[in-house]
NUDO-913287 format. One record per atom (N, C-alpha, C): atom name; x, y, z; residue in one letter. Coordinates in Angstrom, 2 decimals. Example, Ala and Ser with C-alpha at 12.3 -4.5 7.8 and 13.67 -1.06 7.14 Angstrom:
REM residues 2
R  atom     east    north       up  res
R     N    13.19    -5.69     7.80    A
R    CA    12.30    -4.50     7.80    A
R     C    13.20    -3.30     7.80    A
R     N    12.85    -2.25     7.08    S
R    CA    13.67    -1.06     7.14    S
R     C    12.90     0.03     7.87    S
REM end
This chain:
REM residues 182
R  atom     east    north       up  res
R     N     1.17    -1.16    -0.32    M
R    CA     0.21    -0.36    -0.35    M
R     C     0.97     1.21    -0.34    M
R     N     2.22     1.50     0.60    R
R    CA     2.54     1.74     0.72    R
R     C     3.09     2.48    -0.74    R
R     N     3.87     1.11    -1.02    R
R    CA     3.49     1.68    -2.27    R
R     C     3.12     2.44    -3.55    R
R     N     1.93     1.58    -3.80    S
R    CA     0.99     2.46    -3.82    S
R     C     0.37     3.89    -3.57    S
R     N     0.88     4.11    -3.10    R
R    CA     0.28     6.15    -2.65    R
R     C     1.82     6.72    -2.41    R
R     N     2.69     5.85    -2.89    H
R    CA     3.55     6.62    -3.04    H
R     C     3.98     6.70    -4.32    H
R     N     2.94     6.16    -4.95    Q
R    CA     2.84     6.37    -6.80    Q
R     C     2.34     7.23    -6.68    Q
R     N     0.84     7.62    -6.05    I
R    CA     0.19     8.05    -6.52    I
R     C     0.32     9.76    -6.64    I
R     N     0.85    10.22    -5.44    V
R    CA     1.50    11.17    -4.33    V
R     C     2.75    11.90    -5.85    V
R     N     3.63    10.28    -6.21    T
R    CA     4.70    10.58    -7.83    T
R     C     3.74    11.14    -8.95    T
R     N     3.30    10.28    -8.95    R
R    CA     2.15    10.82   -10.23    R
R     C     1.46    12.21   -10.05    R
R     N     0.71    13.01    -8.15    V
R    CA     0.59    13.69    -8.72    V
R     C     1.36    14.58    -9.11    V
R     N     2.61    14.69    -8.56    F
R    CA     3.37    15.24    -8.30    F
R     C     4.08    15.53   -10.43    F
R     N     4.18    14.93   -10.60    Q
R    CA     4.14    14.94   -11.92    Q
R     C     3.44    15.45   -13.37    Q
R     N     2.22    15.23   -12.50    I
R    CA     0.83    15.31   -13.59    I
R     C     1.16    17.00   -13.32    I
R     N     1.29    17.36   -11.38    A
R    CA     1.49    18.83   -11.66    A
R     C     2.45    19.57   -12.08    A
R     N     4.05    19.10   -12.45    G
R    CA     4.92    19.47   -12.91    G
R     C     4.55    19.86   -14.76    G
R     N     4.46    19.03   -14.33    V
R    CA     3.80    19.11   -16.73    V
R     C     2.79    20.19   -16.37    V
R     N     1.68    19.45   -15.80    S
R    CA     0.92    20.98   -15.92    S
R     C     1.29    22.35   -15.76    S
R     N     2.65    22.97   -14.46    L
R    CA     3.18    23.54   -14.65    L
R     C     3.95    24.48   -15.76    L
R     N     4.46    23.44   -16.47    V
R    CA     5.65    23.90   -17.65    V
R     C     4.71    24.19   -19.04    V
R     N     3.39    23.08   -19.24    L
R    CA     2.43    23.45   -19.93    L
R     C     1.99    25.25   -19.58    L
R     N     1.25    25.01   -18.99    L
R    CA     1.20    27.06   -18.39    L
R     C     1.56    27.47   -18.73    L
R     N     3.44    27.48   -18.58    D
R    CA     4.59    27.65   -18.46    D
R     C     4.34    28.42   -20.06    D
R     N     4.37    27.07   -21.09    V
R    CA     4.34    27.12   -22.61    V
R     C     2.52    28.21   -23.21    V
R     N     1.95    28.18   -22.91    L
R    CA     0.51    28.41   -23.39    L
R     C     1.35    30.41   -22.47    L
R     N     1.55    30.41   -21.41    L
R    CA     1.93    31.84   -20.95    L
R     C     2.53    32.31   -21.95    L
R     N     3.72    31.89   -22.30    Y
R    CA     4.52    32.30   -23.00    Y
R     C     4.26    32.70   -24.96    Y
R     N     2.92    31.81   -25.41    F
R    CA     2.51    31.96   -26.37    F
R     C     1.30    32.69   -25.99    F
R     N     1.08    33.14   -25.62    F
R    CA    -0.31    33.71   -25.71    F
R     C     0.13    35.13   -25.01    F
R     N     0.69    35.53   -23.76    V
R    CA     1.52    36.05   -23.03    V
R     C     2.27    37.28   -23.81    V
R     N     3.16    36.57   -23.54    Y
R    CA     4.50    37.21   -23.88    Y
R     C     4.34    37.46   -25.15    Y
R     N     4.04    36.81   -25.92    R
R    CA     4.34    36.69   -27.92    R
R     C     2.81    38.40   -27.95    R
R     N     2.06    38.40   -27.26    Y
R    CA     0.49    39.50   -27.23    Y
R     C     1.38    40.94   -26.71    Y
R     N     2.42    39.89   -25.96    T
R    CA     2.78    41.92   -25.46    T
R     C     3.72    42.26   -26.06    T
R     N     4.73    41.06   -26.91    Q
R    CA     6.20    41.56   -27.32    Q
R     C     5.01    42.22   -28.59    Q
R     N     3.72    41.66   -28.80    Q
R    CA     3.56    41.97   -30.01    Q
R     C     3.05    43.80   -30.31    Q
R     N     2.29    43.77   -28.52    Q
R    CA     2.02    45.14   -28.35    Q
R     C     2.75    46.12   -28.36    Q
R     N     3.86    45.32   -27.91    L
R    CA     5.20    46.48   -27.62    L
R     C     5.64    46.85   -29.30    L
R     N     6.14    45.94   -30.05    S
R    CA     6.26    46.28   -31.38    S
R     C     5.27    47.21   -31.69    S
R     N     4.41    47.41   -31.86    S
R    CA     3.19    48.12   -32.40    S
R     C     3.13    49.54   -31.57    S
R     N     3.57    49.26   -30.68    A
R    CA     3.53    50.70   -29.59    A
R     C     5.00    51.33   -30.33    A
R     N     6.39    50.85   -30.69    Q
R    CA     7.08    50.97   -30.56    Q
R     C     7.30    51.87   -32.38    Q
R     N     6.15    51.23   -33.01    Q
R    CA     6.46    51.77   -34.71    Q
R     C     5.72    52.99   -34.37    Q
R     N     4.41    52.94   -33.70    Q
R    CA     3.73    54.15   -33.60    Q
R     C     4.45    55.29   -33.26    Q
R     N     4.82    55.26   -32.56    F
R    CA     5.98    56.26   -31.37    F
R     C     7.01    56.71   -32.68    F
R     N     7.80    55.98   -33.60    A
R    CA     8.80    56.30   -34.16    A
R     C     7.76    56.91   -35.63    A
R     N     6.79    57.03   -35.55    A
R    CA     5.99    57.42   -36.58    A
R     C     5.71    58.18   -36.50    A
R     N     5.33    59.07   -34.88    L
R    CA     5.11    60.14   -34.83    L
R     C     5.83    60.94   -33.57    L
R     N     6.77    60.52   -33.87    R
R    CA     8.13    61.92   -33.91    R
R     C     8.86    62.16   -35.39    R
R     N     7.99    60.73   -36.50    Q
R    CA     8.84    61.24   -37.54    Q
R     C     8.03    62.38   -38.49    Q
R     N     6.87    62.25   -37.33    H
R    CA     5.34    63.65   -38.11    H
R     C     6.20    64.58   -37.44    H
R     N     6.28    64.87   -36.29    I
R    CA     7.23    65.41   -35.52    I
R     C     7.81    66.85   -36.14    I
R     N     9.30    65.52   -36.56    L
R    CA    10.63    66.21   -36.64    L
R     C     9.91    66.76   -38.14    L
R     N     8.96    66.14   -39.01    E
R    CA     8.67    67.03   -40.57    E
R     C     7.75    68.52   -39.67    E
R     N     7.44    67.78   -38.76    G
R    CA     6.57    69.07   -38.48    G
R     C     7.26    70.52   -37.94    G
R     N     8.73    69.79   -37.42    Q
R    CA     9.05    71.27   -36.60    Q
R     C    10.36    71.46   -38.35    Q
R     N    10.67    70.88   -39.39    T
R    CA    11.08    70.97   -40.51    T
R     C    10.28    71.98   -40.48    T
R     N     9.61    72.06   -41.03    R
R    CA     7.95    72.63   -42.07    R
R     C     8.30    74.04   -41.26    R
R     N     7.57    73.90   -38.94    I
R    CA     8.13    75.19   -39.29    I
R     C     9.16    76.18   -39.66    I
R     N    10.25    75.94   -38.96    E
R    CA    11.11    76.77   -39.45    E
R     C    11.82    76.83   -40.28    E
R     N    11.60    76.35   -41.81    R
R    CA    11.24    77.11   -42.78    R
R     C    10.07    77.61   -43.13    R
R     N     8.76    77.86   -42.37    L
R    CA     8.41    78.60   -42.68    L
R     C     8.92    80.12   -41.68    L
R     N     9.05    79.82   -40.50    K
R    CA     9.64    80.77   -40.39    K
R     C    11.27    81.42   -40.91    K
R     N    11.90    80.52   -41.46    S
R    CA    12.90    81.61   -42.26    S
R     C    11.97    82.44   -43.40    S
R     N    10.53    82.31   -44.04    Y
R    CA    10.01    82.49   -45.39    Y
R     C     9.29    83.99   -44.60    Y
R     N     9.33    83.92   -43.12    R
R    CA     8.30    84.21   -42.28    R
R     C     9.38    85.92   -42.36    R
R     N     9.96    85.60   -41.70    E
R    CA    12.07    86.77   -41.69    E
R     C    12.13    87.24   -42.91    E
R     N    11.93    86.56   -44.24    A
R    CA    12.58    86.92   -46.03    A
R     C    11.44    87.41   -46.08    A
R     N    10.51    87.50   -45.11    L
R    CA     9.15    87.92   -46.27    L
R     C     9.56    89.81   -46.71    L
R     N     9.66    91.05   -45.75    P
R    CA     9.98    92.18   -45.68    P
R     C    11.18    92.38   -47.13    P
R     N    12.23    91.65   -46.51    E
R    CA    12.86    91.94   -48.34    E
R     C    12.37    91.35   -49.28    E
R     N    11.27    90.40   -48.80    T
R    CA    10.98    89.62   -50.72    T
R     C    10.35    91.15   -51.20    T
R     N     9.12    91.38   -50.07    G
R    CA     8.47    92.48   -50.20    G
R     C     9.08    93.74   -51.20    G
R     N     9.94    93.80   -50.42    K
R    CA    10.64    94.93   -51.35    K
R     C    11.85    94.70   -52.46    K
R     N    11.75    93.77   -52.76    K
R    CA    11.89    92.96   -53.86    K
R     C    11.33    92.56   -55.38    K
R     N    10.23    92.77   -54.48    L
R    CA     9.07    92.31   -55.56    L
R     C     8.53    93.79   -55.73    L
R     N     8.71    94.65   -54.77    A
R    CA     8.67    96.30   -55.62    A
R     C     9.09    96.64   -56.24    A
R     N    10.83    96.43   -56.30    S
R    CA    11.71    96.76   -56.83    S
R     C    11.22    96.20   -58.40    S
R     N    10.83    94.12   -58.37    L
R    CA    10.58    94.02   -59.89    L
R     C     9.33    94.76   -60.36    L
R     N     8.34    95.26   -59.97    E
R    CA     7.13    95.95   -60.70    E
R     C     8.06    97.25   -61.02    E
R     N     8.78    97.97   -60.44    R
R    CA     9.18    99.24   -61.31    R
R     C    10.32    99.08   -61.68    R
R     N    11.02    99.02   -62.04    E
R    CA    12.22    98.11   -62.53    E
R     C    12.02    97.50   -64.21    E
R     N    10.95    96.81   -64.04    H
R    CA    10.89    95.64   -65.12    H
R     C     9.21    95.41   -65.41    H
R     N     8.43    96.13   -65.17    T
R    CA     7.14    96.25   -65.28    T
R     C     6.80    97.98   -66.04    T
R     N     6.72    97.61   -67.17    P
R    CA     6.05    98.66   -67.47    P
R     C     4.81    98.93   -67.43    P
R     N     3.83   100.42   -67.05    P
R    CA     2.91   100.59   -66.72    P
R     C     1.51   101.61   -67.92    P
R     N     0.28   100.41   -67.40    R
R    CA    -0.71   100.05   -68.10    R
R     C    -0.46   100.77   -68.99    R
R     N    -0.45   102.16   -68.95    R
R    CA    -1.13   103.56   -69.85    R
R     C     0.28   103.34   -70.66    R
R     N     1.57   103.10   -70.72    H
R    CA     2.76   103.25   -71.68    H
R     C     2.79   101.96   -72.28    H
R     N     2.24   100.46   -71.57    A
R    CA     2.28    99.03   -72.48    A
R     C     2.61    99.43   -73.91    A
R     N     1.49   100.02   -74.60    Y
R    CA     1.46    99.23   -75.69    Y
R     C     2.66   100.20   -76.80    Y
R     N     3.09   100.92   -76.52    S
R    CA     3.81   101.65   -76.75    S
R     C     5.55   101.58   -76.68    S
R     N     5.26   100.61   -75.75    Q
R    CA     7.14   100.11   -74.89    Q
R     C     7.39    99.47   -75.50    Q
R     N     6.24    98.71   -75.64    A
R    CA     6.00    96.90   -76.39    A
R     C     6.34    96.77   -77.41    A
R     N     6.04    98.04   -78.52    S
R    CA     5.73    97.86   -79.91    S
R     C     7.53    98.64   -80.43    S
R     N     7.71    99.82   -79.11    E
R    CA     8.83   100.11   -79.58    E
R     C    10.69    98.68   -79.62    E
R     N     9.82    98.03   -78.13    L
R    CA    10.62    96.84   -77.81    L
R     C    10.59    95.91   -78.63    L
R     N     9.80    95.58   -79.55    V
R    CA    10.39    94.54   -80.46    V
R     C    10.55    94.76   -81.58    V
R     N    10.59    96.45   -81.58    R
R    CA    10.54    97.15   -83.30    R
R     C    12.31    97.16   -83.16    R
R     N    13.30    97.52   -82.09    R
R    CA    14.38    97.39   -81.33    R
R     C    14.28    96.61   -81.97    R
R     N    14.43    95.25   -81.44    I
R    CA    15.20    93.90   -81.52    I
R     C    14.94    93.28   -82.51    I
R     N    13.64    93.81   -83.14    A
R    CA    13.64    93.49   -84.45    A
R     C    14.79    94.27   -85.45    A
R     N    15.27    94.94   -85.28    D
R    CA    15.99    96.04   -86.17    D
R     C    16.82    95.46   -85.84    D
R     N    17.31    95.07   -84.38    Q
R    CA    19.01    94.98   -84.41    Q
R     C    19.21    93.57   -84.78    Q
R     N    18.45    92.53   -85.20    S
R    CA    19.21    90.91   -85.28    S
R     C    19.17    91.28   -86.44    S
R     N    18.21    91.98   -87.62    G
R    CA    18.40    91.59   -88.99    G
R     C    17.39    91.01   -89.58    G
R     N    16.21    91.04   -88.52    A
R    CA    15.19    89.93   -89.65    A
R     C    14.01    91.36   -89.90    A
R     N    12.88    90.86   -90.64    Q
R    CA    11.66    92.12   -90.92    Q
R     C    10.86    91.48   -89.94    Q
R     N     9.98    91.91   -89.39    L
R    CA     8.62    92.27   -88.62    L
R     C     7.52    91.81   -90.14    L
R     N     6.62    91.21   -89.98    T
R    CA     5.49    91.29   -90.77    T
R     C     4.21    91.79   -89.83    T
R     N     4.27    91.30   -88.82    K
R    CA     3.07    91.47   -88.01    K
R     C     3.28    91.20   -86.62    K
R     N     2.67    92.32   -85.58    V
R    CA     2.38    92.37   -84.22    V
R     C     1.04    92.67   -84.19    V
R     N     0.76    92.10   -83.24    A
R    CA    -0.76    91.86   -82.52    A
R     C    -0.73    91.92   -80.68    A
R     N    -1.32    92.88   -80.02    F
R    CA    -1.38    93.39   -78.89    F
R     C    -2.94    92.22   -78.29    F
R     N    -3.44    91.90   -76.59    K
R    CA    -4.46    91.43   -76.55    K
R     C    -4.22    91.90   -75.09    K
R     N    -5.11    92.57   -74.37    E
R    CA    -4.69    92.37   -73.09    E
R     C    -5.69    91.47   -72.47    E
R     N    -5.22    90.49   -71.50    D
R    CA    -5.70    89.55   -70.43    D
R     C    -6.19    89.72   -69.42    D
R     N    -7.61    90.82   -68.58    R
R    CA    -7.66    91.43   -67.77    R
R     C    -8.00    90.23   -66.95    R
R     N    -8.11    89.09   -66.99    K
R    CA    -8.65    88.14   -65.96    K
R     C    -7.72    87.23   -65.94    K
R     N    -6.24    87.82   -65.67    A
R    CA    -5.44    86.38   -65.67    A
R     C    -5.21    87.44   -63.84    A
R     N    -4.81    86.11   -62.72    P
R    CA    -4.62    86.39   -61.37    P
R     C    -3.83    87.21   -61.19    P
R     N    -3.15    87.37   -59.97    G
R    CA    -2.41    87.96   -59.21    G
R     C    -2.15    89.68   -59.62    G
R     N    -0.45    89.98   -59.14    P
R    CA    -0.83    91.54   -58.62    P
R     C    -0.81    92.15   -60.11    P
R     N    -0.15    91.95   -61.48    L
R    CA     0.52    92.15   -62.61    L
R     C    -1.21    91.84   -63.82    L
R     N    -0.76    92.39   -64.45    L
R    CA    -1.49    92.42   -65.75    L
R     C    -0.69    91.79   -66.38    L
R     N    -1.67    91.61   -67.52    R
R    CA    -0.26    90.03   -68.48    R
R     C    -1.40    91.20   -70.29    R
R     N    -0.25    91.33   -70.62    L
R    CA    -0.55    92.08   -72.36    L
R     C     0.25    90.80   -73.48    L
R     N    -0.55    90.18   -74.01    G
R    CA    -0.20    89.57   -74.95    G
R     C     0.25    90.02   -75.95    G
R     N     0.84    89.23   -76.73    V
R    CA     2.02    90.37   -77.93    V
R     C     2.21    88.71   -78.66    V
R     N     1.46    88.55   -80.08    L
R    CA     1.88    88.17   -80.99    L
R     C     2.24    88.59   -82.54    L
R     N     3.64    87.87   -82.38    I
R    CA     4.64    88.30   -83.60    I
R     C     4.89    87.69   -84.36    I
R     N     4.37    88.19   -85.62    D
R    CA     5.39    87.44   -86.76    D
R     C     6.27    87.77   -87.94    D
R     N     7.54    87.56   -87.99    I
R    CA     8.77    87.95   -88.32    I
R     C     9.34    87.01   -89.12    I
R     N     9.96    87.76   -90.32    E
R    CA    10.82    86.62   -91.42    E
R     C    12.31    87.19   -91.61    E
R     N    13.41    85.99   -91.29    G
R    CA    14.25    86.17   -91.77    G
R     C    15.44    85.48   -91.79    G
R     N    16.69    85.28   -92.03    S
R    CA    17.29    84.09   -91.50    S
R     C    16.83    83.57   -90.35    S
R     N    17.70    82.23   -90.39    F
R    CA    17.77    81.18   -89.04    F
R     C    18.48    82.15   -87.89    F
R     N    19.50    82.58   -88.05    P
R    CA    20.64    83.35   -87.12    P
R     C    19.27    84.66   -86.44    P
R     N    18.90    85.33   -87.64    A
R    CA    18.47    86.58   -87.74    A
R     C    16.92    85.81   -86.39    A
R     N    16.38    85.14   -86.87    L
R    CA    15.38    85.48   -86.47    L
R     C    15.95    84.57   -84.53    L
R     N    16.48    83.28   -84.59    L
R    CA    17.33    83.36   -83.22    L
R     C    17.98    84.13   -82.41    L
R     N    18.42    85.51   -82.76    K
R    CA    19.34    85.73   -82.44    K
R     C    18.08    87.27   -81.93    K
R     N    16.29    87.68   -82.53    F
R    CA    15.51    88.15   -81.91    F
R     C    14.79    87.60   -80.84    F
R     N    14.05    86.43   -81.12    A
R    CA    13.92    85.40   -80.02    A
R     C    15.01    85.52   -78.72    A
R     N    16.39    85.36   -78.85    H
R    CA    17.60    85.66   -77.35    H
R     C    16.88    87.14   -77.12    H
R     N    16.69    87.62   -78.32    G
R    CA    16.31    89.45   -77.43    G
R     C    15.55    89.71   -77.04    G
R     N    14.65    89.33   -77.35    L
R    CA    13.09    89.21   -76.55    L
R     C    13.50    88.89   -75.00    L
R     N    14.12    86.96   -74.95    E
R    CA    14.07    86.28   -73.83    E
R     C    15.01    87.27   -73.22    E
R     N    16.39    88.00   -72.99    T
R    CA    17.06    88.76   -72.32    T
R     C    16.59    90.22   -72.72    T
R     N    14.90    90.61   -72.84    A
R    CA    15.04    92.14   -71.95    A
R     C    15.04    92.62   -71.33    A
R     N    14.47    93.26   -70.71    S
R    CA    15.15    94.17   -69.66    S
R     C    13.00    93.62   -68.81    S
R     N    12.24    94.15   -69.66    D
R    CA    11.10    94.11   -69.36    D
R     C    10.63    92.80   -69.38    D
R     N     9.41    92.61   -67.99    L
R    CA     9.51    90.82   -67.65    L
R     C     8.21    90.64   -68.68    L
R     N     8.60    89.63   -69.14    L
R    CA     8.79    89.18   -71.16    L
R     C     8.51    87.83   -70.75    L
R     N     7.53    86.95   -70.58    L
R    CA     6.96    85.70   -71.06    L
R     C     7.19    85.23   -72.66    L
R     N     7.34    84.36   -73.06    I
R    CA     7.46    83.63   -74.12    I
R     C     6.80    82.99   -73.92    I
R     N     5.45    82.45   -75.02    R
R    CA     4.34    81.20   -74.11    R
R     C     4.56    80.09   -75.36    R
R     N     4.48    80.90   -76.65    S
R    CA     4.94    79.67   -77.81    S
R     C     5.72    80.09   -78.54    S
R     N     6.00    79.56   -79.94    F
R    CA     6.90    79.90   -81.15    F
R     C     6.53    78.89   -81.67    F
R     N     6.51    78.90   -82.76    T
R    CA     6.67    77.81   -84.15    T
R     C     7.47    78.72   -85.77    T
R     N     8.34    77.51   -86.22    M
R    CA     8.74    78.38   -87.92    M
R     C     8.59    77.19   -88.79    M
R     N     8.08    78.62   -89.55    A
R    CA     7.66    77.82   -90.91    A
R     C     9.24    78.58   -92.41    A
R     N     8.38    77.71   -93.31    E
R    CA     9.43    78.60   -94.20    E
R     C     7.79    79.90   -95.05    E
R     N     7.89    80.50   -95.27    S
R    CA     7.43    81.41   -96.25    S
R     C     7.08    80.66   -97.32    S
R     N     5.97    81.68   -98.11    E
R    CA     6.27    81.60   -99.51    E
R     C     7.15    81.52  -100.07    E
R     N     7.87    83.00   -99.75    E
R    CA     8.71    83.60  -100.50    E
R     C    10.00    82.94  -100.60    E
R     N     9.96    82.22   -99.57    G
R    CA    11.31    80.55   -99.17    G
R     C    12.11    81.53   -97.76    G
R     N    11.83    82.43   -97.44    A
R    CA    12.14    82.58   -95.91    A
R     C    11.51    81.74   -95.01    A
R     N    12.65    82.02   -93.74    L
R    CA    11.91    81.63   -92.80    L
R     C    10.80    83.07   -92.39    L
R     N     9.81    81.94   -91.29    Q
R    CA     9.12    82.76   -90.59    Q
R     C     8.96    81.92   -89.26    Q
R     N     8.67    83.20   -88.23    L
R    CA     8.71    82.93   -87.03    L
R     C     7.61    83.44   -86.57    L
R     N     6.53    82.44   -85.80    R
R    CA     5.43    83.04   -85.03    R
R     C     5.37    82.48   -83.52    R
R     N     5.49    83.53   -82.88    L
R    CA     5.82    83.63   -81.48    L
R     C     4.35    84.64   -81.18    L
R     N     4.14    83.89   -79.84    A
R    CA     3.47    84.00   -78.81    A
R     C     4.04    84.49   -77.25    A
R     N     3.98    85.59   -77.26    A
R    CA     4.72    86.17   -75.48    A
R     C     3.89    87.00   -74.88    A
R     N     4.25    87.18   -73.64    D
R    CA     3.36    87.79   -72.68    D
R     C     4.32    89.10   -71.85    D
R     N     3.88    89.72   -72.24    L
R    CA     4.24    91.25   -70.96    L
R     C     3.66    91.29   -70.13    L
R     N     4.17    91.49   -68.58    Y
R    CA     3.39    91.57   -67.46    Y
R     C     3.44    93.03   -67.31    Y
R     N     2.83    94.08   -67.21    L
R    CA     2.16    95.76   -67.25    L
R     C     1.94    95.38   -65.67    L
R     N     2.23    96.96   -64.97    T
R    CA     1.18    96.68   -63.47    T
R     C     0.25    97.85   -63.53    T
R     N    -0.81    97.69   -63.52    P
R    CA    -1.69    98.11   -63.16    P
R     C    -2.13    99.42   -63.24    P
REM end
């Protein structure tokens, strides 16, 4: 009887030991793993939030530098308007004089110059569309286009096409915008 009681107690301890080992394994897989996943997720969220904060701080620093440069930028814009944009009442005559002067310097012949004021353009400046037809040799046309691009007035070339005219000379059709002060 002693042996069987001893065997029963041993069996109970063995079962209890195995149960504790199984409980440990179950706790490891369910609790510890779950906690690790939560920790990993929290770390990823922290890293993403930290990156977002750093980007925000960078954006704030950039905006501060823009704000500090704003008075100087305003002065430069006023200077640009004053020095490179003609007033609207003189724009047509100045644009016509500019086109004719550059055409004479390039050696090309003006065939047509047309103007169209764009009153719907957004922004502080008005836009005067200039459509120019000019004939001449390729170097003369190139010199004319370069002269327009490097003019001191705020002039933007929108498009151009080059074709051969009926007389055999090259013809350049150029559309540009001259910016004016209101």
